[in-house]
TIMAR-799441 format. One record per residue (C-alpha): residue number from 1; residue in three letters; x, y, z. Coordinates in Angstrom, 3 decimals. Layout:
residues N
REC   kolti   padren         px         py         pz
REC     NUM      Ala          X          Y          Z
...
//
This chain:
residues 401
REC   kolti   padren         px         py         pz
REC       1      Met    -24.348     -5.048     -7.394
REC       2      Ala    -22.503     -6.414    -10.399
REC       3      Lys    -20.548     -9.576     -9.881
REC       4      Thr    -16.847     -9.125    -10.488
REC       5      Ala    -15.566    -10.989    -13.497
REC       6      Lys    -14.173    -14.436    -12.776
REC       7      Thr    -11.427    -15.502    -15.140
REC       8      Thr     -9.217    -18.487    -15.837
REC       9      Ala     -6.169    -16.486    -14.721
REC      10      Lys     -6.303    -18.172    -11.323
REC      11      Gly     -3.285    -20.426    -11.018
REC      12      Tyr     -1.120    -18.424    -13.386
REC      13      Arg      2.123    -16.890    -12.196
REC      14      Pro      2.094    -13.197    -11.187
REC      15      Ala      3.436    -11.785    -14.463
REC      16      Thr      0.706    -13.555    -16.467
REC      17      Thr     -2.048    -12.725    -13.983
REC      18      Ala     -1.061     -9.050    -13.984
REC      19      Ile     -1.669     -8.932    -17.743
REC      20      His     -4.668    -11.215    -18.308
REC      21      Gly     -6.530    -11.347    -15.001
REC      22      Gly    -10.076     -9.998    -14.867
REC      23      Ile    -10.506     -8.994    -18.519
REC      24      Leu    -14.116     -8.287    -19.538
REC      25      Arg    -14.499     -7.866    -23.300
REC      26      Ser    -17.436     -6.104    -24.866
REC      27      Gln    -19.228     -7.213    -28.029
REC      28      Phe    -16.487     -5.471    -30.019
REC      29      Gly    -13.767     -7.874    -28.874
REC      30      Glu    -11.262     -5.176    -27.932
REC      31      Asn     -7.775     -6.310    -26.900
REC      32      Ser     -6.954     -3.466    -24.513
REC      33      Glu     -9.396     -3.118    -21.642
REC      34      Ala    -12.267     -0.748    -22.386
REC      35      Ile    -12.928      2.397    -20.353
REC      36      Phe    -16.598      2.545    -19.409
REC      37      Leu    -17.063      6.239    -18.663
REC      38      Thr    -20.655      6.092    -17.585
REC      39      Gln    -22.507      7.066    -14.438
REC      40      Ser    -25.574      4.889    -14.876
REC      41      Tyr    -26.835      1.917    -16.886
REC      42      Val    -30.066      1.199    -18.743
REC      43      Tyr    -32.361     -1.806    -18.413
REC      44      Glu    -34.429     -3.742    -20.892
REC      45      Ser    -37.436     -3.514    -18.596
REC      46      Ala    -38.657     -2.185    -15.287
REC      47      Glu    -38.604     -5.770    -14.037
REC      48      Glu    -34.905     -6.063    -14.853
REC      49      Ala    -34.189     -2.815    -13.006
REC      50      Ala    -36.047     -4.098     -9.959
REC      51      Ala    -34.082     -7.357    -10.070
REC      52      Arg    -30.769     -5.468    -10.263
REC      53      Phe    -31.548     -3.349     -7.230
REC      54      Lys    -32.750     -6.380     -5.304
REC      55      Gly    -29.545     -8.252     -6.145
REC      56      Asp    -31.217    -11.014     -8.154
REC      57      Asp    -29.634     -9.811    -11.430
REC      58      Pro    -25.812     -9.441    -11.470
REC      59      Gly    -25.696     -6.473    -13.857
REC      60      Phe    -24.436     -2.968    -13.130
REC      61      Ile    -26.594     -0.270    -11.543
REC      62      Tyr    -24.532      2.857    -10.929
REC      63      Ser    -20.793      3.505    -11.149
REC      64      Arg    -20.611      4.605     -7.528
REC      65      Tyr    -21.503      0.983     -6.727
REC      66      Ala    -19.643     -0.868     -9.473
REC      67      Asn    -18.335     -0.305    -12.987
REC      68      Pro    -17.003     -2.717    -15.629
REC      69      Thr    -13.539     -1.112    -15.842
REC      70      Val    -13.239     -0.895    -12.059
REC      71      Ala    -14.437     -4.511    -11.812
REC      72      Met    -11.601     -5.609    -14.097
REC      73      Phe     -9.063     -3.873    -11.886
REC      74      Glu    -10.581     -5.389     -8.744
REC      75      Glu    -10.543     -8.888    -10.190
REC      76      Arg     -6.970     -8.593    -11.436
REC      77      Met     -5.845     -7.436     -7.988
REC      78      Arg     -7.838    -10.242     -6.353
REC      79      Leu     -6.096    -12.854     -8.462
REC      80      Leu     -2.672    -11.308     -8.016
REC      81      Glu     -3.061    -11.139     -4.227
REC      82      Gly     -4.807    -14.499     -3.858
REC      83      Ala     -7.789    -12.963     -2.047
REC      84      Gly    -11.414    -14.020     -1.915
REC      85      Ala    -12.702    -10.583     -2.863
REC      86      Ser    -11.453     -7.113     -3.786
REC      87      Arg    -12.874     -3.590     -3.750
REC      88      Ala    -11.256     -0.503     -5.253
REC      89      Thr    -11.378      2.991     -3.763
REC      90      Ala    -10.547      6.524     -4.820
REC      91      Ser     -7.208      6.555     -2.967
REC      92      Gly     -5.073      4.517     -0.622
REC      93      Met     -6.289      6.509      2.369
REC      94      Ala     -9.900      5.884      1.317
REC      95      Ala     -9.067      2.178      1.465
REC      96      Val     -7.501      2.451      4.926
REC      97      Thr    -10.295      4.580      6.388
REC      98      Ser    -13.031      2.409      4.877
REC      99      Val    -11.567     -0.844      6.141
REC     100      Phe    -11.753      0.456      9.714
REC     101      Leu    -15.069      2.287      9.669
REC     102      Cys    -16.958     -0.401      7.761
REC     103      His    -16.782     -2.911     10.604
REC     104      Leu    -15.700     -1.207     13.842
REC     105      Arg    -18.177      0.241     16.337
REC     106      Ala    -18.060      2.497     19.381
REC     107      Gly    -16.421      0.567     22.207
REC     108      Asp    -14.136     -1.418     19.905
REC     109      His    -10.359     -1.182     20.144
REC     110      Val     -7.499     -1.208     17.607
REC     111      Val     -3.857     -2.138     18.184
REC     112      Ala     -1.518     -0.623     15.609
REC     113      Ala      2.207     -0.349     15.041
REC     114      Lys      3.608      3.096     15.806
REC     115      Ala      5.563      3.177     12.568
REC     116      Leu      2.840      4.228     10.142
REC     117      Phe      2.458      6.695      7.298
REC     118      Gly      1.405     10.024      8.807
REC     119      Ser     -2.164      9.898      7.445
REC     120      Cys     -2.642      6.307      8.624
REC     121      Arg     -1.506      7.288     12.076
REC     122      Tyr     -3.982     10.187     12.007
REC     123      Val     -6.834      7.757     11.292
REC     124      Val     -5.819      5.473     14.157
REC     125      Glu     -4.888      8.127     16.724
REC     126      Asp     -7.260     10.988     15.952
REC     127      Leu    -10.167      9.898     13.758
REC     128      Leu    -11.239      6.564     15.260
REC     129      Pro    -11.460      7.878     18.849
REC     130      Arg    -13.982     10.502     17.662
REC     131      Tyr    -16.328      7.580     16.991
REC     132      Gly    -15.628      5.880     20.302
REC     133      Ile    -13.084      3.440     18.867
REC     134      Gly    -10.024      3.240     21.099
REC     135      Ser     -6.488      2.632     19.903
REC     136      Thr     -3.112      1.616     21.290
REC     137      Leu      0.169      2.107     19.450
REC     138      Val      3.002     -0.393     19.895
REC     139      Asp      6.504     -1.090     18.651
REC     140      Gly      5.564     -3.386     15.773
REC     141      Thr      8.790     -5.385     16.001
REC     142      Asp      8.145     -6.256     19.685
REC     143      Leu      5.706     -9.174     19.785
REC     144      Gly      5.300     -8.780     23.524
REC     145      Gln      3.848     -5.304     23.067
REC     146      Trp      1.192     -6.619     20.681
REC     147      Lys      0.126     -9.161     23.290
REC     148      Gln      0.103     -6.664     26.148
REC     149      Ala     -1.959     -4.127     24.201
REC     150      Val     -4.916     -6.471     23.668
REC     151      Gln     -8.049     -5.449     25.528
REC     152      Lys    -10.048     -8.605     26.098
REC     153      Gly    -13.447     -8.490     24.468
REC     154      Lys    -12.753     -5.107     22.846
REC     155      Thr     -9.789     -5.455     20.485
REC     156      Arg    -11.219     -6.092     17.012
REC     157      Ala     -8.362     -5.124     14.679
REC     158      Phe     -4.575     -5.101     14.439
REC     159      Phe     -2.960     -2.797     11.880
REC     160      Leu      0.578     -2.587     10.536
REC     161      Glu      2.636     -1.752      7.500
REC     162      Ser      5.725     -3.735      6.617
REC     163      Pro      8.230     -2.547      5.584
REC     164      Thr      7.332      0.588      7.487
REC     165      Asn      7.299      4.163      6.257
REC     166      Pro      9.945      5.599      6.291
REC     167      Thr     12.315      3.617      8.516
REC     168      Leu     11.791      0.298      6.677
REC     169      Asp     11.312     -1.871      9.770
REC     170      Val     10.042     -5.320      8.849
REC     171      Ile      7.362     -6.788     11.126
REC     172      Asp      6.723    -10.505     11.538
REC     173      Ile      3.299    -10.751      9.913
REC     174      Ala      2.747    -14.425     10.735
REC     175      Glu      3.482    -13.959     14.428
REC     176      Val      1.349    -10.826     14.731
REC     177      Ala     -1.484    -12.586     12.883
REC     178      Gly     -1.365    -15.397     15.428
REC     179      Ile     -1.633    -12.918     18.307
REC     180      Ala     -4.508    -11.108     16.596
REC     181      His     -6.481    -14.269     15.956
REC     182      Gln     -5.995    -15.489     19.499
REC     183      Ala     -7.527    -12.195     20.632
REC     184      Gly    -10.433    -12.542     18.196
REC     185      Ala     -9.185     -9.665     16.029
REC     186      Arg     -8.506     -9.241     12.327
REC     187      Leu     -5.034     -8.314     11.072
REC     188      Ile     -4.960     -5.528      8.482
REC     189      Val     -1.682     -5.099      6.575
REC     190      Asp     -0.699     -2.097      4.487
REC     191      Asn      1.506     -3.803      1.895
REC     192      Val      2.381     -0.736     -0.173
REC     193      Phe      6.157     -0.813      0.248
REC     194      Ala      6.487     -4.530     -0.521
REC     195      Thr      3.853     -4.698     -3.308
REC     196      Pro      2.069     -7.978     -4.141
REC     197      Ile      5.206     -8.989     -6.037
REC     198      Leu      7.549     -9.107     -3.025
REC     199      Gln      5.222    -10.069     -0.159
REC     200      Lys      1.925    -11.943      0.279
REC     201      Pro      0.407    -11.024      3.668
REC     202      Leu     -2.664    -13.236      3.217
REC     203      Thr     -0.484    -16.342      2.948
REC     204      Leu      1.224    -15.264      6.185
REC     205      Gly     -2.051    -15.096      8.109
REC     206      Ala     -3.270    -11.541      7.499
REC     207      Asp     -7.022    -11.123      7.067
REC     208      Ile     -7.116     -7.891      5.058
REC     209      Val     -4.572     -6.203      2.782
REC     210      Val     -4.746     -2.569      1.670
REC     211      Tyr     -2.834     -0.729     -1.040
REC     212      Ser     -2.382      2.780     -2.234
REC     213      Ala     -2.523      1.900     -5.923
REC     214      Thr     -1.205      5.420     -6.478
REC     215      Lys      2.273      4.060     -5.779
REC     216      His      3.837      1.029     -7.520
REC     217      Ile      0.599     -0.238     -9.087
REC     218      Asp      0.274      2.906    -11.196
REC     219      Gly      4.034      3.319    -11.115
REC     220      Gln      4.260      6.393    -13.294
REC     221      Gly      2.831      9.199    -11.175
REC     222      Arg     -0.417      9.552    -13.100
REC     223      Cys     -3.421      8.980    -10.878
REC     224      Leu     -4.826      8.111     -7.448
REC     225      Gly     -6.362      4.819     -6.406
REC     226      Gly     -6.667      2.320     -3.596
REC     227      Val     -7.767     -1.254     -3.070
REC     228      Val     -8.893     -3.522     -0.218
REC     229      Leu     -8.436     -7.295     -0.427
REC     230      Ala    -10.067     -9.748      1.981
REC     231      Asp    -12.294    -12.810      2.079
REC     232      Glu    -15.733    -12.726      0.490
REC     233      Lys    -17.535    -12.698      3.830
REC     234      Phe    -15.799     -9.559      5.122
REC     235      Val    -16.480     -7.720      1.875
REC     236      Ala    -20.115     -8.851      1.700
REC     237      Asp    -20.926     -8.312      5.391
REC     238      His    -19.067     -5.049      5.953
REC     239      Leu    -17.178     -3.368      3.139
REC     240      His    -19.563     -3.528      0.178
REC     241      Thr    -22.462     -1.636      1.753
REC     242      Phe    -20.139      0.916      3.375
REC     243      Leu    -18.490      1.777      0.054
REC     244      Arg    -21.822      1.829     -1.751
REC     245      Gln    -23.417      4.222      0.708
REC     246      Thr    -20.469      6.519      1.486
REC     247      Gly    -19.091      6.810     -2.037
REC     248      Pro    -15.241      6.683     -2.071
REC     249      Ser    -15.452      5.156     -5.556
REC     250      Leu    -12.589      4.794     -8.013
REC     251      Ser    -12.875      6.618    -11.336
REC     252      Pro    -13.202      4.232    -14.312
REC     253      Phe    -10.443      6.155    -16.079
REC     254      Asn     -8.126      5.740    -13.087
REC     255      Ala     -9.009      2.044    -12.961
REC     256      Trp     -7.961      1.729    -16.604
REC     257      Val     -4.651      3.487    -15.906
REC     258      Leu     -4.046      1.127    -12.981
REC     259      Leu     -4.821     -1.899    -15.166
REC     260      Lys     -2.143     -0.717    -17.585
REC     261      Gly      0.228     -0.245    -14.646
REC     262      Leu     -0.327     -3.799    -13.449
REC     263      Glu      0.849     -5.167    -16.808
REC     264      Thr      4.411     -4.052    -16.047
REC     265      Leu      4.336     -4.226    -12.242
REC     266      Glu      6.574     -7.275    -11.842
REC     267      Leu      9.154     -6.012    -14.336
REC     268      Arg      9.280     -2.589    -12.703
REC     269      Val      9.466     -3.813     -9.107
REC     270      Glu     12.200     -6.321     -9.903
REC     271      Arg     14.308     -3.735    -11.751
REC     272      Gln     13.716     -1.046     -9.138
REC     273      Ser     14.635     -3.438     -6.326
REC     274      Gln     17.854     -4.402     -8.111
REC     275      Asn     18.658     -0.723     -8.534
REC     276      Ala     17.826     -0.066     -4.876
REC     277      Leu     20.267     -2.711     -3.650
REC     278      Glu     23.054     -1.250     -5.798
REC     279      Ile     22.329      2.262     -4.523
REC     280      Ala     22.039      1.146     -0.893
REC     281      Asn     25.441     -0.505     -1.101
REC     282      Arg     26.906      2.607     -2.714
REC     283      Leu     25.420      4.886     -0.043
REC     284      Ala     26.771      2.652      2.713
REC     285      Asn     30.297      3.441      1.516
REC     286      Asn     29.769      7.191      1.225
REC     287      Pro     31.488      9.095      4.073
REC     288      Ala     28.693     11.681      4.139
REC     289      Val     26.138      9.002      5.027
REC     290      Ser     25.984      7.940      8.655
REC     291      Arg     23.341      5.226      8.296
REC     292      Val     21.649      3.217      5.540
REC     293      Ile     18.473      1.153      6.001
REC     294      Tyr     17.515     -1.269      3.253
REC     295      Pro     15.730     -4.610      3.764
REC     296      Gly     17.929     -6.302      1.167
REC     297      Arg     21.172     -5.721      3.084
REC     298      Ala     22.651     -8.069      5.673
REC     299      Asp     22.933     -5.214      8.188
REC     300      His     19.175     -4.585      8.250
REC     301      Pro     17.836     -5.073     11.817
REC     302      Gln     15.404     -7.775     10.645
REC     303      Ala     17.526     -9.282      7.874
REC     304      Asp     16.617    -12.892      8.744
REC     305      Leu     12.906    -12.088      8.758
REC     306      Val     13.241    -10.339      5.407
REC     307      Lys     14.608    -13.567      3.910
REC     308      Arg     11.668    -15.571      5.288
REC     309      Gln      8.894    -13.121      4.560
REC     310      Met      9.841    -11.199      1.413
REC     311      Leu     11.056    -12.062     -2.071
REC     312      Gly     13.173     -8.913     -2.323
REC     313      Gly     14.251     -5.819     -0.475
REC     314      Ser     11.736     -3.369     -2.050
REC     315      Thr     12.307     -0.166     -3.968
REC     316      Leu     12.769      2.127     -0.946
REC     317      Ile     15.907      3.164      0.923
REC     318      Ala     16.209      5.286      4.057
REC     319      Phe     19.504      6.958      4.836
REC     320      Glu     20.800      9.550      7.241
REC     321      Val     23.298     12.339      6.756
REC     322      Ala     25.208     14.128      9.470
REC     323      Gly     24.277     17.770      9.898
REC     324      Gly     20.533     17.324     10.391
REC     325      Gln     17.844     19.051      8.368
REC     326      Ala     20.140     21.639      6.831
REC     327      Ala     22.415     18.951      5.405
REC     328      Ala     19.477     16.852      4.218
REC     329      Phe     18.018     19.864      2.411
REC     330      Arg     21.379     20.785      0.868
REC     331      Ala     21.907     17.273     -0.490
REC     332      Ser     18.333     17.055     -1.814
REC     333      Asn     18.566     20.434     -3.538
REC     334      Ala     21.816     19.424     -5.249
REC     335      Leu     20.305     16.365     -6.965
REC     336      Lys     19.775     16.532    -10.738
REC     337      Val     18.309     13.146    -11.721
REC     338      Val     16.520     12.294     -8.478
REC     339      Arg     13.642     14.703     -7.914
REC     340      Ile     12.101     15.959     -4.662
REC     341      Ser      8.604     14.526     -4.205
REC     342      Asn      6.618     12.800     -1.463
REC     343      Asn      5.366     10.107     -3.842
REC     344      Leu      7.035      6.698     -4.169
REC     345      Gly      7.010      3.621     -6.390
REC     346      Asp      7.408      5.795     -9.479
REC     347      Ala      9.452      5.042    -12.596
REC     348      Lys     11.326      8.226    -11.689
REC     349      Ser     13.561      8.212     -8.607
REC     350      Leu     12.195     10.484     -5.883
REC     351      Ile     13.483     11.733     -2.557
REC     352      Thr     11.688     13.258      0.421
REC     353      His     12.514     14.535      3.893
REC     354      Pro     10.032     12.737      6.204
REC     355      Thr     10.492     15.116      9.143
REC     356      Thr      9.076     18.027      7.149
REC     357      Thr      6.709     16.173      4.785
REC     358      Thr      5.082     12.789      5.316
REC     359      His      5.564     12.782      9.102
REC     360      Gln      5.620     16.501      9.850
REC     361      Arg      2.386     16.391     11.885
REC     362      Leu      3.971     14.087     14.460
REC     363      Ser      5.672     15.650     17.447
REC     364      Glu      9.457     15.721     17.471
REC     365      Glu      9.385     13.218     20.322
REC     366      Ala      7.176     10.825     18.335
REC     367      Arg      9.417     11.100     15.259
REC     368      Leu     12.590     10.435     17.213
REC     369      Glu     10.938      7.450     18.910
REC     370      Leu     10.398      5.986     15.450
REC     371      Gly     13.970      6.770     14.386
REC     372      Ile     12.943      9.589     12.046
REC     373      Thr     15.767     12.063     12.562
REC     374      Pro     16.171     15.525     10.988
REC     375      Gly     18.970     14.123      8.832
REC     376      Met     16.940     11.193      7.440
REC     377      Leu     15.932     11.033      3.780
REC     378      Arg     13.604      8.511      2.111
REC     379      Leu     14.665      7.532     -1.379
REC     380      Ser     12.304      5.818     -3.825
REC     381      Ile     14.344      4.199     -6.566
REC     382      Gly     13.070      4.300    -10.136
REC     383      Leu     13.952      2.722    -13.458
REC     384      Glu     16.903      4.876    -14.427
REC     385      Asp     20.335      3.321    -14.914
REC     386      Trp     21.529      2.817    -11.341
REC     387      Arg     24.964      4.158    -12.247
REC     388      Asp     23.468      7.527    -13.179
REC     389      Leu     21.581      7.556     -9.881
REC     390      Ala     24.760      6.679     -7.996
REC     391      Asp     26.690      9.468     -9.720
REC     392      Asp     23.900     11.931     -8.946
REC     393      Leu     23.821     10.969     -5.277
REC     394      Asp     27.622     11.030     -4.989
REC     395      Ser     27.710     14.516     -6.465
REC     396      Ala     24.941     15.794     -4.173
REC     397      Leu     26.466     14.258     -1.060
REC     398      Ala     29.846     15.740     -1.952
REC     399      Thr     28.367     19.168     -1.195
REC     400      Leu     28.228     18.146      2.466
REC     401      Lys     31.993     17.768      2.826
//
């Protein structure tokens, strides 16, 4: 295995780290990070090859295991998150699935918040039990339910996302971490909606953080990627060998795209969050909108926690229109600037109908329990002028009168 580059970017502020962290320059002294599109590597001698495979030589072996461009992305993310170690994957769901399967065994048990992205909930509810790993879903905002769900001697992992997808509940990471550690379990946090700019789960007590780098980290709808951040021991004892042997590796080209995305991450997230607050306030005054959920507003159910735990309200808004699915579809179809897509964190503003897209596999009862109604829309705010977005939304919502 190749050792990830260690740089002097540690201690810099996020904007600087996101530009300079993890850079590995070749003998040519390139300024922009190089793309190493290679499957394998050559050795000066058979002895050197043997030392690489044994782990005595820190060079690269095979790009399924490690790659210089991917290593730069991993190190930059490690520094930005403040983690001990980082490993990149082919997608966000590869990161989520790997972080469970790399260390859990038959007979183990997972406690997870009910409010999860549809694919994450599939992994917890459907996939893990096939391997003898039990799971219990709880209301993530109810600390008592986390405590009650623990199975003594069996519960090995807690899992949550905060803010949640798509209802934007905010869960008290520090409190849940305390409950997990008392039970002898690790807390895994999906931090996609908050990004490493607005929330630092590891400083709040989380043990592992996962990202779909496809979202804000790329930020321009170009490629897939994922990343797991944890301490060095977890990565060395569990994750490294699992990724090496099962192969959910990140493409070097995608890693390069994600490195370029990180250079503007803070600027984009700050601007998008400012836009989101303006739009949320505008939607709250629109008569066609019956409910607005945005972590940056005082009427958010966990507004006090948001102030303690996050540095901003995020780039996502959930809102509900009267008239159910038909009204939600009519408003979405009338939009001109905002486009219909199930992605998020993009420079372009995007809207989706969770009931029929990201959470369509859940039963109607399960969706309603989470507050996902037929009239709910999830809006990912981009970098456009917020006034153009507001005009576009006003015009589309006017069709519901």
